[in-house]
Every structure is written in C-alpha cells, then in structure tokens.
N, C-alpha and C positions, 0 to 999 in steps of 0.2 A: 863423521865421515861414515861412520859404519852405515848408516843408512841412506846413504848416497844413491840415489836412482842408476840404474843401469841403463848404458845408452847405447844407441846403434855403433857409435865410432868405437866405444869400448870393446863392443862385442867382434868388431872386425879387427879391433889389434890382438886380441887375443890369439889368432892364427900366427903372427910374428913374434908372438912372447912365448908361443909353445905353451899356453895356459889350457887347458881343457874347458870348454863351454859344458855347462850342466842346463837341462832343460826340462820340464814336466808341463802336462794338460793338466788343465782346471777347468770345470765347469759352474762352480757356485761359489757363494760369500766364501762358507764354511771351509769348504777345502783351501780357498785364497788365503782367508786369515792362518789356517794349518801352515801352508807354504810361505807366506810373507816373512816370518823370523828366521828363516833359514837361509843359506846362502846361495838358493838357487838363482841361475842369471836369467833364465828367460821361461815366463809362463804363456804358454800357449793354450788359447781358447779353440780346442780342436773341434772339427766337424765329428770327429769319432763320438763328441757328446750325444749325437744322436742314437747313438748304440746303448752308450753306458749310461745315460740319463733319460731318453724318449722313449726307447724302446724300438727303436726302428730296426730293421734287418741288416743296412747298410747306412753308408753317410748319404746318399743318393737323395732322400726326402727331406734333408735339412733346409730349412729357410735363412734368408737373409734376417727376417724379424728374430727368428729364434735364436740365431747367432749372436745378434745384438742384445738381446734380453739378456742371455746367460755372461757375454762379454762386459755389459754393466755390472753384474751382480761380482763378477771376477774383479774387476777394476775397484769396487769399494772396500775389497780386501785386501790389494795389493800396492804396496807403497814403493817398494824398492826395485824388483825384477822387472826385466823389460817386458811388456805386456805385447803379444800379438795374437790377432784377429784372423781366424782361418777363413778363407772366402769360401762359402759354399758352393756346392755344383750348381751352374747357370746364372751363376752371380756377376762372373767375369767373360763368359765366353760369348753372348750375344754381340756385343759392339764395344769398343772402347771407350766409347761416351759413358756406357753404363758400370762398365769394368772400375773406370775412374769414380764415379758417382758413388758406388756401393763401396770402394776403399776407402773412401772420405767419409761414409757414413762411421766407419769401425771408429776412424780418429775423432770424430765429429761429436757423434752420439753416444759414444762408449767409453771413448777414454783411451783408445790403444795406442800404441806408439809405431806400430807397424802392422802389415798385413801377410799372410801366407797365401798362396794359390800354386796349383800343380800343373804340371804340363812343363817341356824342355821348349823345343824349339819353336813349336807352335803357340808356345805362349811368349816369348820374348818379345813380340811388340808390343803386348798386354802388359807385361811388365815395366817395359819402358815408358810407355804412357804413364801408368801409377808413380812411376819414379819421378816423371817430370812434372807430375802436379806436387812434388814435396812428398810424398809418401813413401817410407822405406819399404822393400819388398824382400821376404823371404821366398826362396825358389824351392820347389818340391820336385824332386825326380825319381825315377826308379820305378818302383813299386808305388803309383800312384791310385788312391783308393778309389777315385771319381770314376775311374776307369775300369773299375772291377767286371764289367759286364764285356769289354773290350778285351781283357786279358784272360776270360773266361774263369775268373774266380781271383782269389788273391794270390797269386803265384810269384816265386821269385824272378825277377828282370836280369838281364844281360847275360844270361846263362851262353849263349853261342857270341860268335866273335863280331856278327855284324849288329847284334843289339845292343852288345859292349859297347860298340863305336858309336852307335848312335847316342848312349847315353851320355858318353864322355863328350859327344858334339853339344849335345843337351847341357850339358853344365858349362861351357864355354859359351855358348849363346846366352844363357841367363846371367853369366858376370858380364857379358858384355852389353847386355840391355839395363845393368845396374842393381841388379840385385846384390843385397848386403852378405847373404848367405845361402846356402844350401841345404835341405834336409834332403839326405840320400837314403831312401827307403828300399830295404827287401832286395839287396844285389849282394853278391859276391864279396868278401872283404877285400880280394886283391884287386877288384874293380873299384872299389870305394877306395882305397890306397892309391891307385894310379890318380882320379879325379881329383884327390885332396891333395896330391903334389902338383897337379898340372893348373890349379885355379889360385887365385890370390886370396878371394873370399873364403871365408871360414866353411866348413862343411858340418852338419850336423847328422848323426847316422841314427838308424833306427833298423836293426836288422841289418847292419851293413860295416860291422867289424869294428875292431879297435882303432883302426888308423884315423879315422875321422877325428876333425879338431874339437868335435863334442858329441855328447848323444841326447837323444830324448826318450820318454816313455809316455805312453798314458798312464796317469796316476792310479788310475782304478786298478790297473795291471799289477803296478808295481805294491799294492797294498794287498791285494790278494783280494779285491772286490769282484772279480768276474768270475762268470761259473763257465763251465764246458770247455772248448778248445782253447788252449793258451799257446800262442806262436813260439817257434823255437827260440828265437831273440829276447823273450822276456825273461828278467830276472824277478822272482816274487821276495822282495825282502820282508814283507809279513804276508799272515793270513787273517784279517781284519773280518774279512766275510764270515769265517767259521765261528771267530770271536764274537762276532755280533750275534750270530743265529743261536749261540750257546747262549747268551746273555737274554735274549729274547724267549728264548725256552725256560731259565729260571725264572724271570719276571710271571710267565704265564702260570707257572707250578707255586708260585708265592702267592697270587693273586686268587688263585683256586685254592689256596689251603688256609689262607686268611692271615700268613705270614707277612704279605704286605697289605697295606701301609701298617707299620709297627709303631707304638707310642713315639718314637724319634722321628715320625714322619708327619707328625700331628701338632697342629696349634693347640694350646692350651692356655685358659685364661682363669683367673680367680674369681669364680662367681659369688664366693660370699662378701664381696666388695661393693656387689651392685645393690643400688638403692631401690629396694623393691617393698612398694605400699602394701597394706592390708586390702585384700580383695582384687589386686592388679592381677593380670593374666600372669601365670609363673613360667608357662611352658607354651611349645608351639602349637602343641593341640588345643588349645581355647578353654 
C-alpha cells in the first residue's frame, strides 16, 4: 500500500482531514526519479521549466510541445505522486475547444492525471469545460506568472481592498467551475487564510503564508540550483548549485594534473595469457 498512487479525491480529502499537502515541480526524468521514493503528494510539471531548464526570460515562450516532452519524461520517473501538467500560455485562452483539446493531450500523450491553468473568474468557463470533459483541473490565482506584463512584473497581488475582494471572488468562481484545488501565489498571508477558510477545495500556497492546505515550491529553488534573485517565499533546503560548481572545479584540476583517471578508474587485462604467435603483430603500431 506504500506505493499506492495519490488520487484527486485523496487530495480533496486532505482538507477535511487537516493533513497538509506537499507539492513540488519537476521537469525531467532524473529529478522525477529522485522525488518518486519520497512522500511527496503532487508533482507539477510547471511552465517554470521555461526558465530553469530552457533558459527563457519568463514562462511565456513555453509551448505545448515543450511541456508535453517534459511531462512525458517526468511521467516515466513518477509512479506514486499525482502528476499535474501546467497548461502553457495561449494553450487554453483562444477557445474552449482548444483548451479541452490541449488539456486532453496532457492526459493522453503525457500520462498526467490533472492539469493546472492560471486565471480566476475569466478562466472559470474554461475550467468548467475541461472538467466536463473528465479532466481534473487545478486552478491558479493571485500572482499568475503568465500575466507578468499585465502586472508590470512579479508583484504581490491583493494588497488593496478591491484587489483582495477580486481574488476571493476568483477562488469562489473556480470552485464553482469544478476545480479540485487552487494554487494561491504571491498574496498576503491573511488573504490566503481567508480564502482557505471560504472554499471547500484545498488551497496550495506559494508565497501565500502558512494557512493554506498545502505548499508548493520550484524544486530548483528548494535545492539551491538557481542563481540570482531568490523570492522572499523560497526556503533553500540545500545549496546543490555551489556543490556542483565545486565538484566540476575539482574534476578540471584532476584532469589537468593527471590525477584523474587513476588506476582504480581503468580497465585491466592479463596480457600474458594472450595467444601470440611468432611474427604476429604485437601492438597497435604495426
């Protein structure tokens, strides 16, 4: 029973049971294999891979084909956690039909169990259409990175009364539309607490304080694999980037000094047992 796959109803039930939900992103097979033996509940193939894996400035250039390729790789490494595919920019905004079709591709082609998409009230009809097609949807409100230009940057949302009320309404609209959970990103902790108490579906916070029903982080941030600016809400549990740079530096030094490869890294054979006849070529030189 230990490796029984996590399901959408199980995630929904965590709220009533007051059992916190744990979620992380992953974008390739290697990291998926590292996460699989752990007790992580949800693995999100997030469009943040555009920045941490593909080198884009933000999430906007990420395509469906790129998301599906990464989701398939993660699926091959995940056997227990609930796998959620993040719908990239313009994969669900054009029409309901296209949104349902692209959501279905995550399920059919990549083996995801659910999809996530950004937007509150304006996305509710899309969420409902996807849910009616039999595909579970995780909502995402507050700071939605695909709206970075509209927000004028990655800014905390819900700081004034009207914006806070709108985000609360967004949560209610997504719940009514059939979302099974909500990501709350970049909003004040007291607003996240209010939303968490107001809706019956679980909330998963990222930069939204401790009152949410669960938390999610980008795995690269957690492991210390990202350089430059670190958001306030990130806790770095390791500094693997620094360790990796140190290891590569030691490798370079060993190769240049001749310390690597040493004898223990080389294959050896007993040449005296080779049948060599008189006049036979005994070496590579002829």
